[in-house]
N, C-alpha and C positions, 0 to 999 in steps of 0.2 A: 042306216050309219053313217055317222057324222066323220068329218076328217080327221084323219087322223095323220101323225109322222112318229118314226122312230129313226134309231142309227143304228148300223152295221158297223163292228171294228173289229177288221181282221191284221193278222202280225205278220211279218214278215216271218222265215223260216231260212235254218240255212239243215241242208240233210247231210250227209255221210258221215261228216265230225270223225275223218278218218277213215279206220277201217269199215266203218256201218254202212258201204255203198249198197244205196236203195234200203233201208232198213231202219236208219235212224232219223231222227230229225231235231232239231232245237227252234224252238219258237223266240222272236226277237223284239227289239222297241223300238221298232218302224213299222205306219198300220197304213192299210187300205181302208179310208174311213166313206160310208153311204149313208147321208144324209134324207131320207125319203120321204115325200108330201104326196100322203091318196086324198085329191079332194071328194069332198062328198057330194056326187051327182046323181041325180035322177035316172033311168035308164031310157026316156023319152029323149035326152039331151043326146045331140050328136056324138060319136066316140071322136076322141082328140087320142091320140098317140104320144107316147112315152117323152118326157124333154129329160135329156140328159146331159149333164154340163160336167166339166171335169178339168180340174186342176192338178197342180206338183206333180211329179214324176212323169214324164211319158205326154203330159199336156197337148203336145206337137202331134203328135203321132196316132192315138186313141182313136177311132172309129166313134162318134156319137149318135150313130143311129140305132136303136136298140137290137134291130134287126142282126147287126154285124157285132158289136161289141161283144164280148169275151162273158164277160159277166150277166148282162142282162141274156143273151143267146142260152147262158146256163137255168137261169131263172125262171126262162118260159118252157125250158125241158120238164124242169120239177112239175111246174103247173100244169104241162100237158100230159105231163103220166097220171094226172090226178081229174082229168077231165076238164079242167080250165084253158077254155083255148086262146085266150090275148089277157093282156097286161090291163089292167084298172084303166079304165078311161083318164086322162089328163093327169097319169103319173106325173112325178117330177123325182129325179134321180140327181143329187147335187154330190159328185167324185172328189173325194181329194186324197191323194196319195203320196206317200212318201218314200216308198220302196221301187228304184231303180231296176230300170227294164234291164233282160240279159244278164247281169250281175251275177246269178246265183243265189238269190235273197228270196227267191219263192215271189218272185212277181206272180208267174203264172196259177201259181197254186191258190196263192190269195184270193185273185182274182174269180176263181172257180168256188171257193167256198164262199167268196161273197155272193156268188150268183145263187150257190144251193140255197143258204139262208135266206135271201131278199125272195124267193119264190115263196121259200116255206112258212114265210112271214104274211106274203101277200094273198098264197092260198089259204090265209089259217090255217096250215098245213099239220101243225104239232107234231114234227116226227121226229124220232129219238136221234142224238146224236151217233147213232151206231145206223141207221137207216140214211141219215145225211148223209154220213161218210159212204155209204155206197152210191149213190148219186151222184159222188164228189169223184167215185172210181171210175164210173163210166165215162169223165171227162178227163182226167188224170190218173193215165193208167198207173200210175209209180203211187205208193203208199204215203212215203217218208216227208216230205214237203204239206200235201194237204192234211193229214193226220195232225201231227204239228201243228198246224195253223188253226186248225179244227178246238181240238182238246189243249193245246198249250204246253208248255215246259217240253222236259227234253221227253221224248216219244220213241217206242220202239214198237214199228209194224212188221205185219206180212198178209198175203194175199192167201186166203184160203184156199185149200182144194178143192173143187164143186166139183158134183154131179156133171155127168155130159151137156143133161140140156143146159144146168145153169153157167155151164164153163162157155158151149154155142153162145149165152145171150150177153155174158160178162166180154164175148170177143168179139161182138158188134165191131164195126167200123167205127172211128171215131165221126165219118164224113155222113152215119145214118144217125147217131145221138144228135150231133151239131151239125145239121146240115145248112152249105150255105145260102142263104135267101138271097133269090133272085130279084132285081129292080121290081119287077111287077107280081113279088108276091103277097098275096090276098092272106085273109084270113083261115082259108082254108087248108094252106098251102101247111104241109109238114107237120099234119096232125099223127096221131098216135106213133107217139117215138117208144124205141126200146126200155121196157121199163129193165132195170137193175135187179138183178138174184138179190134175195135178201141175205145178208152174211158177208159180203166180199173181201172187206179187210177187219182185220184184229188189233187190238194194240194195247202196250202198257206203259204207263209213265215212271219215270224212272225217279231216284233222288237226285235233286241238285242241289248243291252247296252254295247257300246266300252271297259268301263271299267271291263268288267268282263272276266275272263281266266277260264281256267278248268284243273286241276289238275288229272291226270290221274294217280290210284295207281294201281300198274298193277301186280297181284301174279305170281308166277312163277311156275304156273301150270293151264294148260287146260281147259276147260270145251265148252265142245257142244252145241249147241242151244238145237239141238234132246233132249239132257238128261236134259237139263234145264227147257224146255217144259214139259217133262212128270213126274214132279212132280207137277207140277201146277194143279189144280181140275176143274173139267167140268163145275160146276154151282158155283157164287157167291151169297151172300146173298145182297140184296136191301141196306140195310146198307152199306156194303164195296164199293158198285159200287157209293152209292153215295158220300160216303168221297171221291174218287178219284175223279167223276167228281165236286165236290166243288172246288178242287185242282188244277185242270189240268186247270178250267175256269179261276183261278186267275193268274195261273201260268205263261201262253202264253203271260198275257199284265206285270208282275210285272218283266219279266226277260228284259226287252226293256224300260224301266223307268230306267230316271238319275237324280240324281244316286237310284240306287239298294236298297232296303230294308229287310236288313240281315234276321229280324222277320217274314215280310210276307213270303219274299222267302222256308227260312229251312221250316216253318209248309208246306208250298204249294208242296215242294217236295217229302212229306212223302208216300207213298205206301201203299194198302191192297189187292191188284190183285197180283202181283207176287214176292215181294221179301222178303214176309214174308214165302214163299214157299219152297223159294231158299236156305234161311240161311244154311240149313243143307250141302247145295254140297259147301258153301262154309266159311269154319271155318274163326270166327272170324267178317264177316260181321255184326252182329247185334253189336257188340263192337263200333266199328269203325261208323255207322251210329249214334249211340245214344248220344256216349260220346265226338264226336269231333262236336260243335256247335259253332254259333257264339257268344256265349258267354264266352267259354272257346278258341277258336280260332278267335281272331279278325280278319277282315275282310273276312272268310267265310261267306257266302252265303245260301249254300243246300248244301246236300250230298245224293248220291242217288247209285245203282247199275248201271253200263254197261249195257244196253243192257242184255243181258242173264249172264253176270258175266264170268268171276269171279273180272274183273275191277271195280273199283270202281272210280266213278267219285265226285270229290269236286269242286264246283262253287265257285269263290272267287274274290276279288278285291287286297286284297295285305294278306302275313302271308300265302304265297302258299310251303314255306318250314317246316313252325313250322306244317301247317297241314300234309306234307306226311312224314314228319318224326314220329309223332306221331302214326300215322295209320300204320308205318313199326314197331313200337314198338309193338303194339297191336296184328299185324300178327304173330310177330315172338314169344308170349306166346303159338300160336297151331303150333309152327315151320312151319310157311309157310314167306319165303323171297318174298321181292317185289322190282320191281324197279317204278320209277316214270316218269313220264314227262309233263313241263306243257306248255300247248297247246294254241292255241288262234280257237277264230271260226273266219273259212276260210269261202269263195265262193266255189262255186262247182266245177266242173269237167271243163277240159278246152284241147280243140285241137289245136297243133299250129303248 
């Protein structure tokens, strides 16, 4: 086989979109891009480990060892699940990342999907989209971000109830799926990883009005998903769950209507399951989500926390700069600086 090159492009995502906690996601026009060179080498030549280069967001903190980097570890997991022991010799991977880390824009989900696609491509596996999602869900246990990153658009997803054996297989600790490779790990270390059950996750794409864009208001501090989950309660009242279910039922249709209805969508993007508990982690969040409204800011449709935060996502048809700059002023009162980006809702991951 001759040398070949290919590119993997995975979008950023925003999860929850208000009431859809761990259920809905949206793919956005920031990308994690891998440019891969697979040289033509004969089997009698010495094996050369992968060369990983990284530019863009997070370049100073991302490990460049293929056995420590999240994307390449996921790729190796996929390969080894198909009896392919190692990466091709002298593989070169050039990564360029536009997705900020720890901001609620799906950076880890994008890295996982990129790894699944990389393994699929290097192994010539030709896995279906559904099977690719199974592998991603063995690593990223919540379906909202990875599903949106893979298939694109405005997506709802759930984890299927599995039988006892499949439940056990899907519940393998992450440390067994992606083990930490010790410095002296050889080619035989970490073989025979746990295979994902079939059909872990299922999804549907909702309609999306082309007139709606996303203003990502990005505070200049990181907030880990683990920290943001620790503040959530273990139990909720029936009243709060019904509040969210009612709004989610409306929102999934309302965002696909043209023209979109600001009054309907603004109310439908409210939440009582996660945002009220995370406000203490994000100074300025309550003020931004309550004072920036369709009445005060024409063009705004709705506003919410993006994923676990701290990014705030404002959906709008116009008036983007006024929304972002007034959010900046609110955050400034709490000594938090922000950046903002105007993003489109885009299609899913591509390999070309």
